[in-house]
N, C-alpha and C positions, 0 to 999 in steps of 0.2 A: 726470382721466379715463385719464390716463396709470398712478397708481397701481391702478385696478382691475383695468387690461390684466396689469399685473407680477402681480398676487395672483393672477390666474385663470389665467395661464400658467402658475404653478408648479402650479396642481392638476392640469392638463391633463397638463405635464411629469410629474410623477408617474403619474397614470393610465395615460398612454404605456408610461412603463417598468414597471411591473407587468402592461400587457398583454403588454408584450412578454418578460416573466419568464415566464408562463403559455404564451406561444406556444411559447417555448423548451423549457419543460419537457414541454409535450404533444408536439412533434418529439422529443426524446429520446424519449419513452413509445414512439413510432410508429417509431422506429428501432430499440427495443429489440425490439420484435414483430416490425419484420420481421425481423431477427439471428434470432429464435429460432424462426420457420418454416422457413428454411433447412435442409437436412439435414447431420448433421456429414459423412456421406459427399461432399458436393458441396463443401466448405469446403477451401481452399486455404492460408488462414491459421489460426490459432487462434483463438475468439473471442476470445480476453481479452484479443488483440492489437491486434484492429480498430478502424480506425480509421472514420469514418461513411463518408467515401468508400470505403474499402475494402467496408465492410457493401454500399451500394449497387452496386459493381461485383459481389459476389459473387450479388447478388439478382439485377441484371440480367443476369449471365450463365447461371444458374438458370432462370428466366423463359424465357430463350430456349430454353434446352434442352429446357425441358416443352414449350415451342409446337413446335418440331422433332418432339418424341415424337408427340405429339397428329395432328401432322400423317401422320407417319409411320403411326401406328395409323386412320388415317382413310383414306389411301392402300390399307392392308392389307383392310381392312373392304370397301370398295368394290370390290377385286380378288376378295375371294372372295364378295362378293353377286354381281357380277357372272361368276363363275365359277360359281355354284351355280345361277343361272338359266338359264346357257347349257347344263348339262349334267344339270339336273336330270331331263329326260326318260331320260336315260343312265343316271347315276349312281345314281338312287334307283328304278329301276323294279322293284328287288326290294330286301328290307332288307339292310342290312351286318350282318354277323355276327363278331364276334370275340371267340373264346375264348384266353385267356392260363392259362397252367399254370405253376404254379411251386412245384413241393415237393408239398405235400398239398393246395394250396390251386388255386381255378380261379376266374378271372374269366371274365365273360361280356357282353359289350357286344350289345347289338341297338338298329338305328338302322332305323327303320320311318316313312314317311307317315304322316299322321294316316290317310289313307285306306284304308291297307293293315294292316287288322285280324287278329288272331293271338291265341289263347285263349293268355293269360300265364300260365293253371296248366299248360296243357299242358307250355309250355316250363319249368317248376319239375317235372313229372311226368320230363320226359325226363333233368332233372341227376340228381335220385332214383333211377330206376331205371341209370343210369351208376354208381352208388356214391357219390356226394356228398349232403351234408348242407346246403342253404342256409342261409347264416347272415345275410345280408342281402337283400334285393331292392327296389330303389323304380327309380322311372321321372319322368322331366322332359320337359315339353313345349316347346320352342323352336321358335318359330314354327310351321312347318307340318310338322316333325318329332317323335316321340317317339323318348327315349334310355332304352333298359330297360339296370340296371347289377345284376348278380347276383353277389354274391361267395357259394361255396361250398368247403368243405373234403370230404377225404374219408373217409366212414365208418370204413373201416379203413386201418390205416398197415399192414398186409401186402399188401392186394389195390392200392391205388391209385386213381388215376385214368388214363383216357385219354383224352386231350384229342381226338384227334381224331376218336374215335369218337362224342362229345359234338357237334363239330361238324358234323358229316356229319348226323347225326338230327334236329338245328336246322334245319340247311337242309334237309331233307324237312320237316320240320314245317313252316316259316314258309314255303317257298315254294310 
């Protein structure tokens, strides 16, 4: 009976060694994947010189920084949404109009509520009447706000554009 145990013991010993070998290879691959995920700008030690412990330490540090960043972003989002809720009646009672002018280019941003409608083509007419040609015009709806962005250029470089005039006419039109 003793012989059969020792014969079976040798097989189980080989199986354990093989299993351990595959486990170590699997762990090595996982460590390599972990190392490849960490961005270069976060590394304090060169990737070639890293020990496994260094790799774990850097991954832990990186994960902690990501968690902190997530928390900061959540706090900022919470602050913004609470501010918007409190200020909704005051801040968005009338649409926000921004006109940016640089050289011959004019960028117009109009933010309005979904319930505050205006004729978009009339905005483009005002821009064209003021001597600009619309290059791009698009809009996005985010929550209960509509964001209109219009990029235009002066038709004539000699005449140019008067941003304040465009702003006043848009303000009169939209309000």
